[in-house]
C-alpha positions, 0 to 999 in steps of 0.5 A, a space after each residue: 833797660 836802654 833800647 838798642 839804638 840800631 833796632 829803633 831805626 829798623 823799619 824806617 824809610 831812608 828819609 825818616 831814618 835821616 830825621 831820626 839820626 840827625 841829632 845835632 843842630 837845627 833840623 827842619 822836616 817838610 813832611 807831606 800828608 801821610 808820610 809818617 811824620 809822627 813816626 819820624 819824630 818819635 823815633 828821632 827822640 827815642 834814638 837820641 835817648 837810646 844813643 845817649 845824645 839826649 837825656 829824656 828829661 831834657 827833651 820838650 816836644 811841643 804840639 798844638 792839641 792834647 790828642 797829638 801830645 797824648 799820641 806822642 807820649 804813647 808812641 814813645 812809651 812803645 819805644 821804651 822811652 819815658 820821662 820825655 815832656 810831650 805837651 801843648 804850648 799852653 800846657 808847657 807854659 802854664 806849668 812853668 808859669 805856675 812854678 816860677 811866678 811866686 819866685 819872680 813876683 811874690 804871688 801866685 799866678 792869677 787864675 785862668 778864667 773859666 769862661 772868656 765869654 763872660 769877660 767879653 760880655 762885660 767889655 761889650 757893655 762898657 762899649 754900650 753894645 748888647 752882648 748877644 751870642 753871635 757878637 760874643 763869639 765873634 769878639 772873643 775870636 778877635 781877642 784871641 787873634 789879637 793876642 796870638 798875633 801880638 797886636 795891642 789894643 792901640 794898634 788894632 785899628 791901623 792893622 785891621 784893614 791891612 790884615 782884612 779883619 771884619 768883626 760883625 760889621 763893627 768899626 776897627 776903632 771900636 774893636 780896638 776899644 773893646 780889646 782895651 775894655 777886655 783887658 780892664 775887665 780881666 784886671 778888675 776880676 784878677 784873672 787871666 785868659 787862655 792866651 795870657 798863659 803864653 803871654 805871662 810865660 813869655 814876659 816872665 822869661 824875658 824879665 827874669 834871666 835867672 828863671 829863663 836860665 833855669 828853664 834853658 838848663 832843663 830843656 836842651 832839645 826841642 821838637 815842634 810838631 805842625 810848625 806851619 801852625 805856629 803863631 807869632 806869640 808861640 814863636 816868641 815863646 819858643 825863642 825864649 825857651 831856646 835862648 841861643 841854642 840851636 838844638 831844635 827840630 821842627 816838623 810841618 807841611 806848608 801845604 796844610 796851613 789852614 789856620 791863618 785866620 786864627 793867627 798861624 803863620 807858615 812863614 816861620 816854617 818856610 823861612 826856617 833856613 833863613 833864620 837858621 842857615 846851618 839847618 839840615 833840611 829833610 823832606 818826607 815824601 813817601 805817602 803811606 796813607 793814600 792810593 796812587 790815584 788819590 796822591 796824584 789828585 793831591 799833587 795836581 791840586 797843589 802843583 805850582 801853588 806854593 811851597 810843599 813837597 810832591 808826594 810819592 804814593 807807596 800803596 797799591 793802586 786803587 779806584 780813580 777819584 770820582 767827580 760828579 756834578 748835580 742840578 741842585 744841592 739836594 741832588 748832590 746829597 742824594 748822589 753822595 748817599 748812593 755812593 756811600 751805600 755802594 761802598 758799604 755794600 762792597 764791605 766798607 764799615 760806616 765809621 770808615 767813611 766821611 763827608 767833608 764840606 766847607 761850612 756847617 750850613 752845607 750839612 742839612 741837605 746832606 743830613 736829610 739825604 743820609 737819613 732818608 737812605 737809612 745811613 747812620 751818621 755823626 757830626 764832628 766839630 758842631 751840633 747837627 743842623 736841627 740842634 743849632 740855636 738859630 734853627 731851633 729859634 726859627 722852628 719855634 717862630 714857624 710853629 707860632 705862625 702855624 698856630 696863627 694862620 694854619 691855612 697860609 702859604 708855607 713859603 710865606 710863613 717861613 719867610 716871615 718867621 726868618 725875617 722876624 729873627 733878622 734874616 735878610 736875603 743879603 748875607 752879612 760881611 765877615 766870617 764870624 758867627 753872624 755869617 754862620 747864623 745867616 747860612 743856617 737860616 738860608 739853608 732852612 729856607 732852602 729846605 722849605 722851598 724844596 718841600 713846597 716844590 714837591 708838595 705844592 698843596 701843602 699848608 704850614 702845619 705840613 711844612 712844620 711836620 716835615 721839618 720836625 720829622 727830619 729833626 727827629 729822624 736825623 738825630 735819633 741815636 744811630 750808633 757809629 756812622 759816617 762822619 760829617 765834618 768841615 774841612 777844617 775839623 777833618 785836619 789830622 784825621 783819615 778814612 777809607 772813604 771820603 766824599 767832598 761836597 760843594 766843590 764850586 765857586 763860592 764854596 771852594 774857594 769860599 765867597 769871602 776869600 777875596 785876596 790872593 792869600 785867602 784864595 791860596 789858603 782855600 786851595 790848601 784847605 781843599 788839599 787837606 780834604 783830598 789827603 784825608 782819603 785812603 782809598 775811595 774819594 769822590 768830589 762833587 758840586 751842584 750847578 745851582 742851589 735849588 735846581 733853578 736860578 743863578 748857575 755856579 761854576 765848578 771850583 777853580 781848584 779842579 781846573 786842569 786836575 780832574 784829567 790829571 787825577 784820572 791819569 794817575 799811574 798804577 802802582 808797580 806790580 798791578 795792572 788795571 783790568 783790561 777794558 776798564 774805562 776811565 772816569 772821563 771816557 764816556 760821553 752823555 747821550 744827550 749833550 755829548 760831553 764827558 761823564 764824570 760820576 758813577 751815577 752819570 755813567 749808569 744813566 749814560 747822561 748828565 744828571 741835569 740833562 733831560 731824562 728819557 724815562 716815563 714818570 709813571 714807570 719810575 714811580 711804579 719801580 720806586 713803589 715796588 722797591 719800597 715794598 721789597 725793602 719793607 718786606 725784608 726790613 732793610 733800607 730801600 737803597 739796598 735793593 737798588 740805588 736811585 741811580 740804578 733804578 733810574 737807569 732801568 727806567 730809561 733803558 727799559 730792558 726786555 729780558 734778564 740778559 739786558 737787565 743784567 748789563 745795567 750797572 748796579 744789577 749784579 748776578 745776585 740782584 738779578 736772580 732775586 729781583 729780576 723777574 719782579 722788575 721785568 714785570 713792572 716794566 712790562 706793565 708800562 711799555 
């Protein structure tokens, strides 16, 4: 039974409705984050089928992930549309190549290699290089980039310098030779690789007009999702599929172009109207995902920095984004843990929370803080810190040192173990796995330094025991928890609560982003992180890595936007509560500068400014809190967070009324814990 075309349009906003009804000629949809692009795409296909404009079997909807293709198929089925082909570029190409290859060449399409790394290893040996894991992964990534960018082995050396390619310190001409060796190894084995699927299909269509004609008669209408991520090879294949047809609709957001390093070129999206002068342009700008406060920050981050739409929030008002800085990465992580605990205490489930960072090596301090706070978590897109091969190797080396010289200095032992693995104080060039490995070792060294500072009399076995305990505690089965993810891996996802850490120079933008184009991509990456949040957003950075040494500035991406985010307009029909002060309206009682986080406002000072509490009082309060938590069988932060407990130690209230004025001490906690807290304080006045 054919669906009613008009009913399919019900519930669409004006811009989505225009996408769904523009069924002829080229269409380009600039769809901002959270604006319902998938809804617009699927309703366009469904409306075209229901109205008779599209034959469902003549539609090819293209995506970049199997998950996205599956979501398209599911939504189309929900709209009563079947038999539409929704596939990834590679899936659609492989299906065609396997079908037509025997007709065109008289043999089956060569099999796709199960493991590209084995092919790369053989190529490295032909170049007399040792195929260690790091080099294998880096060269494999460059092989893929060269293929999707249409860069032949003989062209690589000349192009690599202009493109800023750096592969594990190898010379460009050597990489060019490796690319040639790689192709020779494949030919000798009689296999193709993942990217060859697109190359073979493109060559097949270009060389055999009868095959191209049959494909073009089959597919008359094309819809391409995430078009900002298309590579030159994918664009060439898309043009071969279309032939001279203009029946194409592309959907994308130039502000979310974050995969240029892998060959994506947003210019195909931003230059669409130059190649198709008669194209209809539709902008989706109504953001249904995020609160007006989050949307205001996202708009401020991108304003004046490249193409993209200005989002218009559709949700009711929510809390202002929080901004916080800390004296060290461990303090920053502790602040995040306290903030997440407060959100959970207010009713948000752990799985609806995420912490995002630029690179995986930023996770260990965070994992430690969450484990210490009893907060369950899972790591997306990578193994946990202590499960990484280079970290396990370092712990084995440290264990050997502990057996040989148990009474030695923990710092010296860890330094020696890391040096024996090839760690140096200076990071390697490039952004491949060599850099990731160095970052992991550097982070492990930071954990060791932190342990030694807090345990000055500890020996090597004590350090090893501490690291082993962290490894077991953080990666024991915890059930569904907070998602830890890189900003890249978070693309396409969303949560009620999002914290972004490391918003300082050297992390955002990343230290290796030196050209204007690279810095612009880092800004877009930060924008993607901001737009993952539905309601609560916290952006933080640490002034130093370990509480000393060189200070680092907050990210340039926050220049001029923090105040803009705080000034976000409330949604119509809702007013802010009278007397509610903004995130920047309070000043530090020590230095007089503005306070930017909930923890700082609790303390009425910056975290790095001099504290005024008595150390003995602080330790007594912590011991009391632990006893209360142990007796109730719950994490310590549920009694009081560190920030609240520190504020109590600094304020030293003398009665219940004064204690109740401290942020984080609500009526229920005042009734339950008030007398106990005042008893501790009376002993230390």
